[in-house]
C-alpha positions in Angstrom: -38.7 -35.7 -39.7 -42.0 -35.7 -38.0 -44.5 -37.5 -40.2 -47.2 -34.9 -39.9 -44.7 -32.2 -40.8 -43.4 -34.2 -43.8 -46.9 -34.6 -45.2 -47.6 -30.9 -44.7 -44.4 -29.8 -46.5 -45.2 -32.2 -49.4 -48.7 -30.7 -49.6 -47.4 -27.2 -49.4 -45.0 -27.8 -52.3 -47.7 -29.5 -54.4 -50.1 -26.6 -53.8 -47.5 -24.0 -54.7 -46.8 -25.9 -57.9 -50.5 -25.9 -58.8 -50.5 -22.1 -58.4 -47.2 -21.2 -59.9 -46.5 -24.0 -62.3 -43.1 -23.7 -64.0 -42.5 -20.4 -62.2 -41.8 -22.3 -59.0 -38.1 -23.3 -59.1 -37.3 -24.0 -55.5 -38.7 -24.7 -52.1 -36.7 -24.9 -48.9 -37.4 -25.7 -45.2 -35.7 -23.1 -43.1 -35.5 -22.1 -39.4 -35.7 -25.0 -36.9 -36.5 -27.5 -39.6 -33.4 -26.7 -41.6 -31.3 -26.6 -38.5 -32.5 -29.9 -37.3 -34.2 -28.6 -34.1 -37.9 -28.8 -34.9 -40.0 -29.5 -31.8 -43.7 -30.5 -32.5 -46.0 -28.3 -30.5 -43.4 -25.5 -30.0 -41.6 -24.7 -33.3 -43.0 -22.8 -36.3 -42.7 -24.1 -39.8 -40.4 -21.8 -41.9 -40.5 -22.2 -45.7 -38.9 -20.2 -48.5 -40.1 -20.6 -52.1 -38.2 -19.4 -55.2 -39.9 -18.1 -58.3 -38.3 -17.7 -61.7 -39.0 -14.0 -61.6 -41.3 -11.4 -60.0 -44.9 -12.6 -59.4 -48.0 -11.0 -60.7 -50.5 -9.6 -58.1 -52.9 -12.3 -59.0 -50.4 -15.1 -58.4 -49.5 -13.6 -55.0 -53.1 -13.4 -54.0 -53.9 -16.9 -55.1 -50.8 -18.3 -53.4 -51.8 -16.7 -50.1 -55.4 -18.0 -50.4 -54.2 -21.6 -51.1 -51.5 -21.7 -48.5 -53.1 -20.0 -45.5 -54.1 -22.2 -42.6 -57.8 -22.1 -43.3 -57.1 -23.8 -46.7 -54.0 -25.9 -45.8 -54.0 -26.6 -42.1 -50.5 -26.3 -40.5 -49.7 -28.9 -37.9 -47.4 -26.5 -36.0 -48.1 -23.3 -34.2 -48.0 -21.7 -37.6 -46.4 -21.3 -41.0 -43.9 -18.5 -41.8 -43.6 -18.5 -45.6 -41.5 -16.1 -47.7 -41.4 -16.2 -51.5 -38.4 -14.7 -53.3 -37.5 -14.1 -56.9 -34.5 -16.4 -57.4 -32.3 -13.5 -58.6 -32.9 -11.8 -55.3 -32.1 -14.9 -53.3 -28.8 -15.3 -55.2 -27.8 -11.6 -54.9 -26.8 -11.6 -51.2 -28.8 -8.4 -50.6 -29.4 -7.4 -47.0 -32.8 -5.9 -48.0 -36.1 -7.7 -47.5 -36.5 -8.3 -51.2 -39.5 -10.7 -50.9 -42.4 -11.2 -53.3 -44.8 -12.6 -50.6 -44.7 -12.9 -46.9 -47.3 -15.1 -45.2 -47.7 -15.9 -41.5 -50.6 -18.1 -40.8 -51.6 -20.8 -38.2 -53.8 -21.7 -35.3 -51.3 -20.1 -32.8 -50.0 -17.2 -34.9 -51.3 -13.8 -35.9 -52.2 -13.7 -39.6 -49.9 -11.5 -41.7 -49.9 -11.1 -45.5 -47.4 -8.7 -47.1 -47.2 -8.5 -50.9 -44.6 -5.8 -51.2 -41.6 -5.1 -48.9 -42.5 -1.4 -48.9 -45.6 -2.4 -47.0 -43.7 -4.1 -44.2 -43.9 -1.7 -41.1 -40.4 -0.6 -40.2 -41.3 -1.1 -36.5 -41.7 -4.8 -37.1 -38.1 -5.1 -38.3 -36.6 -5.4 -41.8 -33.6 -7.4 -40.7 -35.3 -10.8 -40.6 -35.1 -11.7 -44.3 -31.4 -11.2 -44.9 -30.6 -13.2 -41.7 -33.0 -15.9 -42.7 -31.4 -16.2 -46.2 -28.0 -16.5 -44.5 -29.3 -19.4 -42.5 -30.8 -20.9 -45.7 -27.5 -20.6 -47.5 -25.9 -22.7 -44.8 -28.7 -25.1 -43.7 -31.8 -24.8 -45.9 -33.4 -28.2 -46.5 -34.3 -28.6 -50.2 -37.9 -29.7 -50.9 -37.6 -28.7 -54.5 -34.8 -27.3 -56.6 -31.0 -27.0 -56.3 -29.1 -27.2 -53.0 -29.8 -24.2 -50.8 -26.2 -23.1 -50.8 -26.4 -22.6 -54.5 -29.9 -20.9 -54.5 -29.2 -18.5 -51.6 -26.1 -16.3 -51.3 -24.8 -15.4 -47.9 -24.5 -11.9 -46.6 -21.3 -9.8 -46.9 -19.7 -9.7 -43.4 -20.5 -6.0 -42.9 -24.1 -6.5 -43.8 -24.4 -9.5 -41.5 -22.9 -7.6 -38.6 -25.3 -4.6 -39.2 -28.4 -6.9 -39.3 -27.3 -8.8 -36.2 -27.0 -5.4 -34.4 -30.4 -4.3 -35.8 -32.0 -7.5 -34.6 -30.6 -7.2 -31.1 -31.6 -3.5 -30.9 -35.1 -4.4 -32.0 -35.4 -7.1 -29.2 -34.0 -4.6 -26.6 -36.6 -2.1 -27.6 -39.5 -4.4 -26.7 -41.2 -3.9 -23.3 -39.4 -5.5 -20.4 -41.4 -7.8 -18.1 -41.7 -6.0 -14.8 -39.9 -7.0 -11.6 -37.2 -9.7 -11.1 -39.4 -12.7 -11.5 -39.0 -15.4 -14.1 -40.7 -14.2 -17.3 -42.0 -16.6 -20.0 -40.5 -15.9 -23.4 -37.2 -14.5 -22.1 -35.5 -17.8 -22.8 -36.1 -17.3 -26.5 -34.6 -13.8 -26.3 -31.5 -15.1 -24.6 -31.0 -18.1 -26.8 -31.6 -15.9 -29.9 -28.8 -13.7 -28.7 -26.7 -16.8 -28.2 -27.2 -17.8 -31.8 -26.2 -14.3 -33.0 -23.1 -14.4 -30.9 -22.0 -17.9 -32.1 -22.5 -16.7 -35.7 -20.4 -13.6 -35.1 -17.6 -15.5 -33.3 -17.5 -18.8 -35.1 -19.1 -18.1 -38.5 -21.8 -20.8 -38.1 -25.6 -20.7 -37.6 -26.8 -23.1 -34.9 -30.2 -23.8 -33.5 -30.9 -21.7 -30.4 -30.4 -24.3 -27.7 -27.3 -25.6 -29.5 -25.9 -22.1 -29.6 -26.5 -21.6 -25.9 -24.9 -25.0 -25.1 -21.8 -24.1 -27.3 -21.3 -20.9 -25.2 -21.6 -22.9 -22.0 -19.2 -25.5 -23.2 -16.7 -22.7 -24.2 -16.7 -21.5 -20.7 -19.2 -18.6 -20.8 -20.1 -17.9 -17.2 -23.4 -16.2 -17.8 -25.8 -18.1 -15.6 -28.6 -16.7 -17.7 -27.7 -19.0 -20.6 -28.0 -22.1 -18.4 -31.4 -20.9 -17.2 -32.6 -20.3 -20.8 -31.5 -23.8 -21.9 -33.1 -25.3 -18.8 -36.3 -23.4 -19.5 -36.6 -25.2 -22.8 -36.9 -28.4 -20.8 -39.4 -27.1 -18.2 -37.3 -25.0 -15.9 -37.9 -21.4 -14.9 -37.0 -18.9 -17.5 -34.7 -15.9 -16.9 -36.1 -12.6 -15.6 -36.5 -9.7 -18.0 -33.7 -7.9 -16.4 -31.3 -10.8 -16.9 -32.4 -11.2 -20.5 -31.9 -7.6 -21.4 -28.5 -7.4 -19.7 -27.3 -10.4 -21.7 -28.7 -9.1 -25.0 -27.0 -5.8 -24.4 -23.7 -7.6 -23.7 -24.0 -9.5 -27.0 -24.9 -6.4 -29.0 -21.9 -4.6 -27.5 -19.6 -7.4 -28.5 -20.9 -7.7 -32.0 -20.8 -3.9 -32.4 -17.2 -3.9 -31.3 
């Protein structure tokens, strides 16, 4: 693991312990770190914390104040932190169910949400169940029991529904005009690849690895090759190409 990232994660867990004390029962690196695909300068740092039970409003506020970028500088684009009651994490619920959500960093818009009811529906409510499914498979323990014990996976019907919701959300975003390469479309395509591999093969992979698996399996969509190449400096797909591929993936998952 990148040494700056390791120090940051150590400091984050130590700070959370100072705030929550014995109420902190787990800490896990998720996302690209958990999946072994962290890229310094590009990736976010995704972390899930587990509390022994629901947090007080004061504890939530203090945790945000101590972990935000201005207090604990994040070496990546930003930190995406979610805190769960351990009973919620172990329940397999598809609902958001979090105690605290914090997005903070030099390259990331600040977000603080202390109640799932305050999360705007337009921003998507599917993220959390999918993230906990990834944590169940590949969460990297920083504190507490193995992630597969702390986080339950989603039921197949709930997983399918959330994957469809996620693809529908991406498809509803504005499309870059014209048929020119559009920065960011590679992430949309590779995110769809990850969803498709999870649907077909039952495994979560990092985005580029998912794209490569589809290529190796004989998928003829040139847009996948373009998206993978864009991660290494090549031109990204056009908005039209990305949307067509996302639609194809959503249609397959929806059956």
